[in-house]
C-alpha positions in Angstrom: 19.6 182.1 108.2 17.2 184.0 110.3 16.8 183.8 114.1 13.8 184.8 116.1 13.7 184.5 119.9 11.6 185.8 122.7 12.2 187.1 126.2 10.9 185.6 129.5 8.6 183.1 128.0 7.0 180.7 130.4 6.1 177.0 130.2 2.4 177.7 130.4 2.3 180.6 128.0 0.0 179.5 125.2 1.6 180.6 121.9 2.1 179.2 118.5 5.3 180.4 117.0 8.6 182.2 117.7 12.3 181.7 116.9 15.4 181.5 114.8 15.5 181.2 111.0 18.4 180.0 108.9 18.0 180.4 105.2 20.3 179.5 102.3 20.0 179.1 98.5 19.3 175.6 97.0 22.2 173.1 97.0 24.1 175.1 99.6 24.1 174.9 103.4 20.8 173.8 104.9 18.8 176.7 106.4 17.5 176.9 110.0 14.7 178.9 111.6 14.2 178.6 115.4 10.9 179.4 117.2 9.1 178.9 120.5 5.8 177.1 121.1 3.8 175.5 124.0 5.1 171.9 123.6 7.5 170.3 124.0 9.6 171.8 126.8 13.2 172.3 126.5 16.1 173.5 128.7 16.8 177.2 128.1 18.8 179.4 130.5 17.8 181.0 133.7 18.1 184.7 132.8 18.7 187.0 129.9 22.5 187.7 129.4 23.8 184.2 130.2 21.2 182.7 127.9 22.5 184.7 125.0 26.1 183.7 125.8 25.0 180.1 126.2 23.6 180.3 122.6 27.2 181.2 121.6 29.2 179.0 124.0 28.5 176.2 126.4 31.4 177.6 128.5 28.8 179.6 130.4 30.6 179.2 133.7 33.8 180.6 132.2 32.4 183.9 131.1 29.3 185.3 132.8 28.2 183.0 135.6 27.2 185.8 138.0 23.9 187.6 137.2 23.7 189.5 133.9 25.0 192.6 132.2 23.3 195.6 133.8 23.3 199.0 132.3 26.3 200.3 134.2 28.5 197.3 134.0 31.7 198.0 132.1 31.7 194.6 130.3 30.4 192.4 127.6 31.1 189.0 126.0 34.9 188.8 126.0 36.2 189.9 122.6 38.5 186.9 122.1 35.5 184.7 121.5 33.8 184.6 118.1 30.0 184.7 118.2 27.6 182.8 116.0 27.2 185.5 113.3 31.0 185.8 113.0 31.3 182.1 112.3 28.4 182.1 109.8 30.0 185.0 107.9 33.0 182.8 107.4 30.9 180.5 105.3 29.2 183.2 103.3 26.1 184.2 105.3 24.6 187.7 105.3 23.9 188.4 109.0 21.3 190.7 110.6 19.8 191.2 114.0 16.5 192.8 115.0 15.6 193.3 118.7 17.4 192.8 122.0 21.3 192.6 122.2 22.1 192.7 125.9 25.7 191.4 125.6 27.5 194.6 126.5 27.6 198.2 125.0 30.1 200.2 127.1 32.5 200.4 124.1 32.1 200.1 120.4 33.9 196.8 120.2 31.1 195.1 122.2 28.3 196.2 119.9 26.4 193.8 117.6 27.7 195.3 114.3 31.3 194.7 115.6 30.5 191.1 116.7 29.5 189.7 113.3 26.2 191.3 112.4 26.0 193.3 109.2 23.1 195.3 110.7 21.3 195.7 114.0 17.9 197.4 114.7 16.7 197.4 118.3 18.0 197.8 121.9 21.4 197.3 123.5 20.3 197.0 127.1 18.3 194.4 129.0 14.8 195.8 128.1 12.6 198.8 128.5 9.1 200.2 128.1 7.4 199.0 124.9 6.2 202.5 124.0 8.7 205.0 125.5 11.8 202.7 125.0 13.2 203.9 128.3 15.3 201.8 130.7 16.4 202.6 134.2 17.0 199.3 135.9 19.6 199.6 138.7 20.6 203.0 137.3 20.4 206.5 138.8 18.1 207.6 136.0 16.3 206.1 133.0 17.7 206.4 129.5 16.5 206.0 126.0 17.6 202.9 124.1 16.6 202.3 120.5 19.2 202.0 117.8 19.5 201.6 114.0 23.1 200.3 113.8 25.0 203.1 115.6 22.3 205.7 115.0 19.6 206.7 117.5 16.1 205.9 116.2 13.9 209.0 116.7 11.4 208.8 119.6 7.9 207.7 118.7 4.9 206.2 120.4 5.0 203.1 118.1 4.9 199.8 120.0 8.4 198.2 120.1 7.5 194.8 118.7 5.5 196.3 115.8 8.4 198.4 114.5 10.8 195.5 115.0 8.5 193.3 112.9 8.5 195.9 110.2 12.3 195.8 110.0 12.5 191.9 110.1 10.0 191.7 107.2 12.0 194.4 105.3 15.2 192.4 105.7 13.5 189.3 104.3 11.8 191.3 101.5 15.0 193.0 100.3 17.4 190.1 100.8 19.5 189.0 97.7 18.5 185.3 97.2 22.0 184.4 96.0 23.4 184.8 99.5 22.5 182.7 102.5 20.8 184.8 105.2 21.0 184.6 109.0 18.5 186.9 110.7 18.2 186.8 114.5 14.9 188.3 115.6 14.7 188.6 119.4 11.2 189.7 120.4 10.7 191.2 123.8 6.9 190.7 124.0 6.1 188.5 127.0 9.0 189.7 129.1 8.7 192.1 131.9 5.8 194.5 131.3 2.1 194.2 130.4 1.8 197.1 128.0 -0.1 196.0 125.0 -2.0 197.8 122.1 -5.6 198.1 122.9 -6.8 196.1 119.9 -5.0 193.0 121.2 -6.3 193.3 124.8 -9.8 193.8 123.4 -9.6 190.3 121.8 -9.9 188.8 125.3 -12.5 191.2 126.8 -14.3 188.3 128.4 -11.3 187.6 130.7 -11.8 189.6 133.9 -8.3 189.5 135.3 -6.3 192.4 133.8 -3.0 190.7 134.0 -4.2 187.5 132.2 -6.1 189.5 129.6 -3.1 191.6 128.7 -0.7 188.7 128.6 -3.0 186.7 126.3 -3.1 189.8 124.0 0.7 189.9 124.0 0.9 186.3 122.9 -1.7 186.8 120.1 0.4 189.8 118.9 3.5 187.6 118.9 1.7 185.0 116.8 0.7 187.8 114.3 4.2 189.2 114.1 5.9 185.8 113.5 3.2 185.0 111.0 4.0 188.2 109.1 7.7 187.2 108.9 6.8 183.7 107.8 4.5 185.2 105.1 7.4 187.3 103.9 9.5 184.1 103.7 6.8 182.5 101.6 6.3 185.5 99.4 10.0 185.5 98.6 10.1 181.8 97.9 12.4 181.2 100.9 10.1 179.4 103.3 10.6 175.9 101.9 14.4 176.3 102.3 14.0 177.4 106.0 14.4 175.3 109.1 12.4 176.9 111.9 13.5 176.7 115.6 11.2 178.4 118.0 12.8 178.8 121.5 12.4 181.0 124.5 15.5 182.4 126.2 14.3 181.7 129.8 11.2 181.2 131.8 8.6 183.9 132.5 9.0 186.6 135.1 5.8 185.1 136.4 5.7 186.9 139.7 4.9 189.9 137.4 3.7 188.5 134.1 3.4 185.2 132.3 3.3 181.7 133.9 5.7 178.9 134.5 3.1 176.9 136.3 3.3 174.1 137.3 7.1 174.6 137.4 8.7 176.2 140.4 10.4 179.6 140.4 10.8 182.4 137.8 13.5 183.7 135.4 16.8 184.2 137.2 16.5 181.2 139.5 18.0 177.7 139.5 14.5 176.1 139.4 12.8 174.5 136.4 10.5 177.5 136.0 13.6 179.4 134.8 14.8 176.8 132.3 11.9 174.8 130.9 10.7 176.8 128.0 8.4 176.1 125.0 10.2 175.2 121.8 9.7 173.7 118.4 11.9 172.7 115.5 10.3 172.5 112.1 11.2 172.9 108.4 13.8 171.7 105.9 16.0 168.9 107.0 13.6 167.4 109.6 13.3 163.7 108.6 11.0 162.7 111.4 8.1 164.8 112.6 5.4 164.7 115.3 7.5 163.7 118.3 8.6 165.4 121.5 12.1 166.0 122.7 13.6 167.7 125.8 16.9 168.5 124.1 16.7 172.0 122.7 20.2 172.9 123.9 23.6 173.7 122.4 22.1 176.0 119.7 25.4 177.5 118.6 27.1 174.1 117.8 23.9 172.8 116.2 23.4 175.8 113.9 27.1 175.6 112.8 26.6 172.0 112.0 23.6 172.6 109.9 25.3 175.5 108.1 28.5 173.6 107.4 30.6 176.0 109.5 33.5 175.0 111.8 33.2 175.6 115.5 36.0 177.4 117.5 38.3 175.0 119.4 37.2 176.3 122.8 33.5 175.5 122.0 32.6 172.3 123.9 28.9 172.2 123.0 27.3 169.3 121.2 25.5 169.2 117.9 21.9 168.3 118.6 21.0 168.1 114.9 20.7 164.3 114.7 18.4 164.4 117.7 16.3 167.2 116.3 16.0 166.0 112.8 15.8 162.2 113.3 14.8 161.7 116.9 18.1 159.9 117.6 19.3 159.6 121.2 20.7 162.9 122.6 24.5 163.0 123.0 24.1 165.2 126.1 24.3 163.3 129.4 24.3 166.3 131.8 23.1 169.8 132.1 25.1 172.4 134.1 22.7 175.1 135.0 25.2 177.3 136.6 28.1 177.6 139.0 28.2 181.0 140.7 30.7 181.2 143.5 30.1 184.9 144.1 30.7 185.3 147.9 27.5 187.4 148.3 25.2 184.8 147.0 26.8 181.6 145.8 24.6 179.1 143.9 25.0 176.1 141.6 22.9 173.4 140.0 23.6 170.4 137.8 21.5 167.5 136.4 22.8 164.1 135.4 20.2 161.6 134.3 17.0 161.9 136.3 18.6 163.8 139.2 19.1 167.5 139.7 21.1 169.1 142.6 20.7 172.7 143.7 23.2 174.1 146.2 23.6 177.5 147.8 21.1 180.3 147.0 18.6 179.5 144.3 18.0 183.1 143.2 21.0 184.4 141.3 19.9 188.0 141.4 20.3 188.4 145.2 20.6 191.0 146.8 18.6 192.9 144.2 15.7 190.5 144.5 13.9 188.8 147.4 13.7 185.0 147.1 10.3 185.3 148.7 9.1 186.7 145.4 10.7 184.1 143.2 10.7 180.7 144.9 7.0 179.7 144.5 4.5 178.5 141.9 2.8 181.3 139.9 -0.2 181.0 137.7 -2.4 183.3 135.7 -4.7 185.3 138.0 -2.3 185.2 141.0 -1.5 188.6 142.6 1.6 189.9 140.9 4.8 190.5 143.0 7.6 192.3 141.2 10.5 190.0 140.4 12.5 192.8 138.6 15.8 193.5 140.2 15.7 196.7 142.3 17.9 198.6 144.7 14.8 199.0 146.9 14.6 195.2 147.3 18.3 195.2 148.2 17.6 197.3 151.3 15.3 194.7 152.8 16.1 191.4 151.1 16.7 188.6 153.7 20.0 186.9 154.1 20.7 184.5 151.2 19.7 180.9 151.7 22.2 178.0 151.8 20.1 175.1 150.5 20.9 171.6 149.3 18.0 170.3 147.2 18.0 167.0 145.3 15.1 166.4 142.9 14.2 163.5 140.6 13.0 165.9 137.9 11.6 163.0 135.8 9.0 161.9 138.4 8.9 165.3 140.1 9.4 168.0 137.4 7.7 170.5 139.7 10.5 170.2 142.3 8.2 169.8 145.2 9.9 166.9 147.0 13.5 167.3 148.2 15.0 163.8 148.4 18.5 164.8 149.4 18.3 163.1 152.8 17.2 159.9 151.2 20.1 159.8 148.6 23.3 161.1 150.1 25.3 159.1 147.6 23.7 160.8 144.7 24.2 164.2 146.3 27.9 163.4 146.8 28.3 162.3 143.2 26.6 165.5 141.8 28.6 167.7 144.2 31.8 166.0 143.0 30.8 166.7 139.4 30.2 170.3 140.2 33.7 170.4 141.7 35.2 169.0 138.5 33.5 171.9 136.6 34.8 174.4 139.1 38.4 173.5 138.1 37.6 175.3 134.8 36.3 178.5 136.4 37.8 181.9 135.7 36.8 185.2 137.2 33.5 186.6 135.8 33.7 189.7 133.6 33.8 193.1 135.4 30.5 193.8 137.1 31.4 196.9 139.1 29.0 199.8 138.7 30.5 202.7 136.7 28.4 205.9 136.9 30.4 207.2 134.0 28.1 205.1 131.8 24.9 206.8 133.1 22.6 207.8 130.2 22.5 211.3 131.7 26.1 211.7 130.6 25.0 211.1 127.0 22.0 213.3 126.5 19.7 210.8 128.1 20.6 207.9 125.7 22.4 204.7 126.7 25.7 204.9 124.7 29.2 203.5 124.4 32.5 205.2 125.1 32.9 204.9 128.9 34.9 201.7 129.5 
């Protein structure tokens, strides 16, 4: 099995391929490969860390409902839960990860090689510069973050996605074909910055707008990288036994790069711009092709189903495999976007049928981000406004909103027309359903800031050993 995913990938971002791959020998568990493309749209998660957890558990609100794991948070995915690679190892898979982890690193037990992966090559934190591999988000100073298992990769000027691609292809090229393979490849290309090798920007020299030209170059690079991994699968005779699922983790940070247009909002909000992401499922086991579906959710349960693995009892996700492979009706009847009862900035959203309710504050990164920079419609060529969390924004962010929006997202997917005043009965029903979910809430993991974890305490490298 091999997984490839991408970071902050918007609904309008024009790409061809990106995702997860699951691979197994003939006559054994069917393989899966997950990727992201322009159509159809699916429901991802609204920001980085919770998306990764939602891949593992639908119990999102029980674990990490408030914001994400920042560099100085002494926490990670609770250790009592088994993650997807751990479950796949139980049925014989070799498991490897290339790219972004972002599920906690303050102690060794949280690290990917202790959570089911045989190897990990990439970053532990939420993201960094593509060339210098430095990260200083909400931290007193920036630190270096690039690892080969536990070892620190020597500094270089190589572009992050390129060297990650080399490792992903190497894993495929050296894999023993008698063992099923799960490789999760999390690209960080669209994401947060517009750094791009010159040769890719030059491909779009006719585009005058710098931001648009650089972003198109990034997407072309992503196509080339995924194409290289697919070629490796073909050269090893593994491609025909692979199911490919291409899926983005959340919408674009389109106030800075990318585009979720015509959807509202950006990554980290409760609007559709944060959750409608390009996806595709293709490959072995797909019995019906050429149709669109809006049900790319419950990845963890679905992959376990395809692999013949047994889910943990606490996992309440649904297998979407019959929907993906045969276009059968989806078993999912509701989508719980989030319940965040944090007193500083509470916010929640749920959809049942055609109707979606948003209550509280729609931007879950308040007070580190100004809703004025995130509640809008952003397209290529618009003036960028930083949507990255910042302590500077905390000093002038306005008081959190307390909204109650109701949208019919079938007839109004752009969330332009609040119809809450016209349908108080629907609002009440959706609020009651949110309250039912609230009965299952537990406190979120520890999100206090611990300066003991500062990279400066570890020779300028983000490291474990401080929680």
